[in-house]
VEXSEVO-645240 format. One record per residue (C-alpha): x, y, z. Coordinates in pm, 1 decimal. Layout:
N
- X_Y_Z
...
END
This chain:
384
- -7530.9_1635.9_-973.8
- -7731.3_1639.6_-652.5
- -8009.3_1383.8_-640.2
- -8314.8_1434.3_-421.1
- -8315.0_1199.2_-121.3
- -8530.3_889.9_-159.9
- -8829.7_910.8_72.7
- -8819.6_538.3_147.2
- -8449.9_511.6_230.3
- -8334.1_467.6_589.2
- -8009.4_381.9_768.7
- -8067.0_5.6_744.5
- -8121.2_25.8_369.0
- -7815.6_246.5_327.7
- -7606.1_-18.3_502.3
- -7748.6_-282.5_271.0
- -7674.7_-60.8_-31.1
- -7312.4_-29.8_77.7
- -7284.1_-406.1_131.9
- -7437.8_-481.4_-207.4
- -7222.4_-226.2_-388.0
- -6901.3_-362.7_-239.5
- -7008.7_-720.9_-311.6
- -7078.5_-661.8_-680.2
- -6763.5_-458.1_-731.1
- -6542.6_-711.4_-551.2
- -6697.3_-1047.5_-636.7
- -6847.6_-992.6_-981.4
- -6704.5_-702.6_-1182.1
- -6347.1_-845.0_-1198.3
- -6480.2_-1170.6_-1346.6
- -6719.6_-1026.9_-1605.5
- -6487.4_-1082.7_-1903.5
- -6423.3_-1446.2_-1814.0
- -6788.8_-1509.3_-1739.3
- -6882.6_-1353.2_-2072.9
- -6650.8_-1594.7_-2252.7
- -6801.2_-1899.1_-2080.1
- -7160.5_-1762.3_-2105.2
- -7230.9_-1805.3_-1736.4
- -7098.5_-1703.0_-1398.5
- -6927.5_-1944.1_-1161.6
- -7171.3_-2143.7_-949.8
- -7004.3_-2031.4_-627.0
- -7122.6_-1673.9_-675.2
- -7460.8_-1786.5_-544.4
- -7308.9_-1917.6_-222.5
- -7110.1_-1596.4_-179.9
- -7423.3_-1387.6_-232.3
- -7600.4_-1595.4_29.5
- -7317.1_-1544.6_276.0
- -7336.2_-1169.0_213.5
- -7709.4_-1166.2_292.5
- -7813.5_-1068.4_-59.5
- -8042.6_-1365.5_-127.9
- -8405.5_-1376.7_-10.0
- -8363.6_-1046.3_171.7
- -8741.7_-993.2_177.3
- -8827.0_-1341.9_305.5
- -8917.5_-1372.5_677.8
- -8642.8_-1484.9_912.6
- -8845.5_-1788.3_1020.1
- -8786.8_-1926.9_669.5
- -8418.2_-1837.7_664.6
- -8453.9_-1504.2_485.7
- -8338.2_-1157.2_577.0
- -8669.0_-1046.8_725.7
- -8684.2_-737.2_505.0
- -8933.9_-605.1_251.8
- -8950.7_-517.4_-116.1
- -8738.3_-213.6_-32.8
- -8444.7_-442.3_41.4
- -8489.7_-621.6_-292.5
- -8509.2_-284.2_-468.5
- -8179.4_-166.7_-316.1
- -8000.0_-487.5_-418.2
- -8152.4_-468.5_-767.3
- -8040.0_-106.6_-810.3
- -7685.6_-183.4_-706.5
- -7660.7_-489.3_-930.9
- -7794.0_-296.8_-1231.1
- -7574.9_3.0_-1152.3
- -7268.1_-222.3_-1138.2
- -7363.1_-372.1_-1477.4
- -7355.6_-720.8_-1326.4
- -7585.6_-963.4_-1505.3
- -7404.4_-1269.7_-1375.2
- -7696.6_-1410.4_-1179.0
- -8061.7_-1316.3_-1159.8
- -8139.5_-1239.1_-799.1
- -8465.2_-1085.6_-919.7
- -8582.5_-1426.6_-1040.9
- -8439.8_-1615.5_-743.3
- -8533.9_-1386.6_-453.9
- -8788.5_-1146.8_-597.6
- -8999.4_-1397.6_-790.1
- -8953.5_-1766.0_-706.4
- -8905.0_-1714.4_-333.4
- -9225.4_-1512.7_-320.8
- -9423.6_-1775.0_-509.6
- -9319.9_-2023.1_-244.5
- -9384.6_-1776.8_38.7
- -9728.6_-1676.4_-91.8
- -9862.6_-2012.6_-206.0
- -9648.2_-2285.9_-58.3
- -9748.6_-2503.1_231.4
- -9556.6_-2464.8_556.3
- -9365.3_-2778.6_469.9
- -9270.7_-2639.3_128.9
- -9158.1_-2306.4_275.8
- -8936.5_-2471.0_536.3
- -8803.2_-2717.9_280.9
- -8693.1_-2473.2_11.6
- -8664.7_-2113.5_133.1
- -8378.1_-2156.2_384.9
- -8163.8_-2329.8_122.8
- -8247.1_-2058.4_-129.8
- -8130.7_-1795.4_119.0
- -7789.0_-1957.3_153.9
- -7742.6_-2018.8_-218.1
- -7749.2_-2395.6_-175.7
- -8050.2_-2391.0_-405.8
- -8052.4_-2172.6_-716.9
- -8405.4_-2103.5_-833.8
- -8560.1_-2054.4_-1176.2
- -8912.7_-2030.4_-1306.9
- -8991.7_-2220.0_-1625.9
- -9284.5_-2068.0_-1810.5
- -9189.8_-1991.4_-2172.7
- -9194.6_-2269.1_-2430.8
- -9089.4_-2278.5_-2796.7
- -9451.7_-2215.1_-2896.5
- -9582.4_-2021.7_-2596.2
- -9427.2_-1716.7_-2437.9
- -9658.3_-1429.5_-2352.9
- -9972.1_-1643.7_-2389.1
- -9921.8_-1894.2_-2108.3
- -10260.6_-2054.0_-2168.2
- -10101.9_-2221.0_-2470.7
- -9828.8_-2406.9_-2283.8
- -9805.6_-2777.5_-2363.0
- -9581.0_-2909.7_-2087.0
- -9803.7_-3154.8_-1903.8
- -9823.0_-3299.0_-1554.4
- -10032.4_-3614.5_-1532.4
- -10124.8_-3756.3_-1193.8
- -10005.1_-4111.6_-1136.8
- -10078.9_-4228.3_-785.1
- -9877.6_-4014.2_-546.3
- -9673.0_-3854.5_-825.4
- -9698.4_-3630.5_-1128.1
- -9533.8_-3733.3_-1453.1
- -9408.0_-3427.7_-1640.8
- -9336.4_-3408.2_-2013.2
- -9243.4_-3109.0_-2223.7
- -8980.3_-2843.3_-2276.5
- -8908.5_-2486.6_-2172.9
- -8690.2_-2216.8_-2324.0
- -8540.2_-1877.2_-2232.4
- -8503.8_-1993.6_-1873.0
- -8305.5_-1743.2_-1666.5
- -8065.4_-1914.0_-1421.6
- -8140.7_-2229.6_-1620.1
- -7783.9_-2362.8_-1628.8
- -7726.7_-2342.1_-1253.0
- -8079.9_-2387.4_-1121.4
- -8147.9_-2688.0_-903.3
- -8491.7_-2569.6_-790.9
- -8726.5_-2502.4_-1080.9
- -9087.7_-2387.3_-1060.0
- -9246.7_-2531.3_-1373.4
- -9569.9_-2405.7_-1526.3
- -9757.6_-2714.3_-1644.8
- -10097.9_-2816.6_-1773.7
- -10271.3_-3044.7_-1525.5
- -10590.0_-3018.8_-1733.8
- -10524.8_-2970.3_-2103.9
- -10887.1_-2881.5_-2178.9
- -10934.4_-2615.3_-1912.5
- -10735.0_-2327.3_-2061.9
- -10597.8_-2094.1_-1794.8
- -10776.5_-2291.6_-1524.9
- -10575.8_-2597.9_-1621.9
- -10237.9_-2438.4_-1542.0
- -10055.0_-2542.4_-1224.5
- -9711.4_-2475.5_-1076.8
- -9498.7_-2772.5_-975.0
- -9165.5_-2730.8_-795.0
- -8882.2_-2961.4_-901.8
- -8555.6_-3028.8_-724.7
- -8370.3_-3130.2_-1037.8
- -8031.2_-3253.7_-912.9
- -8012.3_-3617.6_-1019.4
- -8377.6_-3616.6_-1125.2
- -8443.5_-3887.7_-1382.0
- -8577.5_-3758.0_-1712.8
- -8470.0_-3399.2_-1653.2
- -8219.4_-3254.3_-1895.7
- -8067.0_-2912.5_-1954.0
- -8019.3_-2801.0_-2310.9
- -7763.8_-2554.7_-2439.0
- -7690.6_-2220.0_-2283.8
- -7854.5_-1985.8_-2530.6
- -7641.4_-1740.7_-2728.4
- -7792.1_-1398.4_-2655.3
- -7748.7_-1048.8_-2792.5
- -7663.3_-916.0_-2446.9
- -7647.0_-1015.6_-2079.7
- -7389.1_-1271.6_-2183.0
- -7277.4_-1359.6_-1829.4
- -7629.8_-1464.0_-1730.2
- -7706.8_-1830.1_-1794.1
- -8021.8_-1863.1_-2003.0
- -8100.1_-2218.7_-2104.2
- -8342.4_-2471.0_-2244.9
- -8492.3_-2732.5_-2012.6
- -8641.4_-3069.0_-2108.7
- -8871.3_-3302.3_-1917.3
- -8906.2_-3661.3_-2033.9
- -9137.5_-3862.0_-1807.4
- -9005.0_-3677.1_-1504.5
- -9164.6_-3819.4_-1193.1
- -9211.4_-3578.6_-903.2
- -9410.0_-3622.7_-579.2
- -9758.5_-3471.5_-588.1
- -9668.8_-3283.7_-269.9
- -9449.2_-3061.4_-488.6
- -9759.9_-2900.7_-639.7
- -9732.3_-2539.6_-526.6
- -10015.1_-2463.8_-287.9
- -10149.2_-2819.3_-300.4
- -10437.5_-2750.3_-539.2
- -10445.5_-2798.0_-916.1
- -10551.1_-2524.7_-1156.9
- -10429.5_-2231.3_-947.3
- -10107.7_-2167.3_-1138.4
- -10230.9_-1896.6_-1374.2
- -10387.4_-1697.2_-1091.5
- -10071.0_-1741.0_-883.7
- -9859.4_-1605.7_-1167.3
- -10088.9_-1307.6_-1225.6
- -10102.4_-1207.1_-858.0
- -9723.7_-1172.6_-838.7
- -9684.2_-972.8_-1158.6
- -9697.8_-618.3_-1011.9
- -9393.9_-685.5_-790.8
- -9208.4_-866.3_-1069.0
- -9263.4_-587.4_-1319.0
- -9171.5_-321.3_-1066.2
- -8836.0_-494.8_-1012.0
- -8772.0_-468.4_-1385.5
- -8852.9_-97.6_-1366.3
- -8620.9_-49.9_-1067.8
- -8332.2_-206.9_-1258.2
- -8408.7_-4.0_-1569.0
- -8391.3_326.1_-1382.7
- -8060.4_232.6_-1221.2
- -7922.5_146.1_-1564.9
- -8031.8_482.1_-1707.0
- -7831.8_661.3_-1440.7
- -7526.7_441.0_-1500.0
- -7541.2_517.3_-1872.3
- -7565.6_890.6_-1809.4
- -7277.2_882.3_-1560.7
- -7055.8_691.6_-1806.1
- -7137.8_935.6_-2084.2
- -7092.3_1250.0_-1876.6
- -6745.8_1134.8_-1770.5
- -6654.3_1055.8_-2131.9
- -6770.7_1384.2_-2288.7
- -6583.9_1585.3_-2025.5
- -6248.7_1439.4_-2129.9
- -6307.2_1378.7_-2501.6
- -6194.1_1672.2_-2718.0
- -6359.1_1767.9_-3047.1
- -6253.8_2073.9_-3250.6
- -6012.4_2174.0_-2975.9
- -6251.5_2170.7_-2683.4
- -6426.8_1912.6_-2463.6
- -6725.8_1742.4_-2621.6
- -6924.7_1857.0_-2318.7
- -6879.6_2218.3_-2433.2
- -7092.3_2158.5_-2743.8
- -7454.2_2261.3_-2707.4
- -7587.2_1945.0_-2870.0
- -7405.9_1731.9_-2613.4
- -7533.0_1941.8_-2325.6
- -7891.1_1936.9_-2451.8
- -7888.8_1561.6_-2514.2
- -7756.1_1489.8_-2166.7
- -8005.7_1733.9_-2014.6
- -8286.5_1545.4_-2186.9
- -8155.0_1209.4_-2066.6
- -8109.3_1332.7_-1710.5
- -8461.4_1473.6_-1702.8
- -8614.3_1152.4_-1832.1
- -8416.4_941.1_-1584.0
- -8519.9_1168.6_-1296.4
- -8886.6_1149.5_-1395.7
- -8856.5_772.6_-1423.5
- -8703.2_744.9_-1076.6
- -8980.8_959.2_-926.5
- -9250.4_745.0_-1088.0
- -9085.9_420.4_-981.4
- -9038.4_548.1_-627.2
- -9409.1_628.3_-618.3
- -9485.6_274.7_-737.8
- -9259.2_136.4_-465.4
- -9453.5_335.9_-205.9
- -9780.2_203.1_-348.4
- -9652.3_-154.5_-333.4
- -9548.9_-107.1_29.6
- -9904.3_10.1_107.4
- -10057.0_-280.1_-86.0
- -10198.7_-42.6_-347.2
- -9992.7_-115.5_-660.3
- -10234.4_-240.9_-923.9
- -10160.7_-438.1_-1237.9
- -10212.2_-150.3_-1487.6
- -9981.1_86.7_-1298.2
- -9711.0_-180.4_-1272.3
- -9751.3_-236.6_-1647.2
- -9702.2_137.8_-1705.0
- -9383.9_131.5_-1499.7
- -9247.8_-173.2_-1678.4
- -9308.3_-60.5_-2036.3
- -9220.9_306.0_-1994.4
- -8897.7_256.8_-1801.3
- -8766.5_-18.7_-2027.7
- -8853.8_181.1_-2337.8
- -8701.0_498.9_-2193.0
- -8394.0_303.4_-2085.1
- -8333.8_188.5_-2441.6
- -8371.0_542.5_-2575.7
- -8138.5_693.7_-2315.8
- -7868.6_432.8_-2372.8
- -7897.9_487.6_-2748.3
- -7861.1_866.1_-2708.3
- -7563.5_815.6_-2478.5
- -7392.6_572.8_-2714.7
- -7419.1_827.7_-2996.5
- -7213.4_1074.0_-2794.2
- -6927.0_823.8_-2780.5
- -6902.3_820.5_-3159.2
- -6725.9_515.4_-3299.0
- -6600.0_418.1_-2955.9
- -6958.1_361.5_-2847.8
- -6972.7_65.4_-3084.3
- -6671.9_-101.5_-2921.9
- -6760.0_-360.4_-2660.9
- -6463.4_-257.9_-2445.2
- -6670.9_47.3_-2355.3
- -6948.4_-9.3_-2098.2
- -7199.6_187.4_-2305.0
- -7180.0_-71.4_-2585.2
- -7249.3_-353.4_-2342.6
- -7538.7_-159.1_-2194.7
- -7682.4_-108.2_-2543.4
- -7696.6_-484.6_-2595.2
- -7805.0_-566.9_-2241.2
- -8103.5_-334.8_-2207.8
- -8289.3_-430.8_-2525.2
- -8444.0_-742.4_-2372.5
- -8615.6_-527.2_-2110.1
- -8889.4_-447.2_-2361.5
- -8952.1_-820.7_-2405.2
- -8917.9_-1010.7_-2078.8
- -9167.0_-980.5_-1794.9
- -9434.4_-946.7_-2061.6
- -9370.6_-771.8_-2393.3
- -9432.7_-397.2_-2384.3
- -9713.8_-433.1_-2636.3
- -9890.8_-655.8_-2382.5
- -9828.7_-393.8_-2111.8
- -10007.2_-134.0_-2324.8
- -10298.7_-371.0_-2380.8
- -10330.0_-423.8_-2004.2
- -10339.4_-46.4_-1951.8
- -10593.4_5.5_-2231.0
- -10825.2_-266.4_-2096.4
- -10826.6_-95.4_-1757.2
- -10918.7_232.8_-1927.7
- -11202.6_65.7_-2120.0
- -11386.2_-69.6_-1817.4
END
């Protein structure tokens, strides 16, 4: 069906969309089955993505990036989600970690890390969640104790996206255990050959099986104090909170793209599948269900596009980003579920993309802040 033109698209972004689409189809899709079996993509995919200009697209050229904006990240995110490629998290690498460094890092830190992130030499992860602290980051126990010109880090992290490949890890630590949120800091670790650093197992997940999600352990890890992000202790919680609108909007962007992929897969299937001597698409229930899904996906895209415009103007607030994150991920799960039902028994077979989507999208309601937390953020804003 015809889709209304996106108000924020231009010729440069269309070229990027074409580049990203061809990259994911050529370099990732053919390897998905093998990567699923080994529970992670090949490390070289990061270098290839860097060569294609898909890493750090929104980072200024002076730091080795593409010199673009959030719009460039959104286009890449849409194409990756639409291709059903979960092999590496560019959202975490380019959309989150790179922007922590850009926003809070010293000039030395920016020049040290961002150019190598843009080429794929460095794979980035952010280590926040712990076995006993996920949503409530004030409860983290991983500590960083100052010792002369170094910090000594002890603790563990779990559910770390890109954790198996990452060699640049932003770690949320407690530099003051008694100060609550004001005691949280972000320390950047280059972990290759770093004494006391250890990766745990790649976690066995319900979905997104090609994306490496791992445990990380820190046992008296010594890191230079100059690796403290921003150079001042106790700023970590505020740094994390300030970046959340963009992070949650990226999740929403990917969710909307996935909705449209699910609908496209289902529409193609019901046109050729025959039931009672005629195409499944001819049945009113099928037509009504797909009409509902298409309407919801179109509304979601319009809302997310409005949020993108707000972000570009510097007007996207935390409650609105929370609305986008929870509603699109929740709607995504419902649409994929409705679509799977139209496949009948074949929808339960993992050889069909809709089954993989069903498993992949469920985590959207959890990561980036559980949807229950999103609703609490919205309600608090209403209660002021």
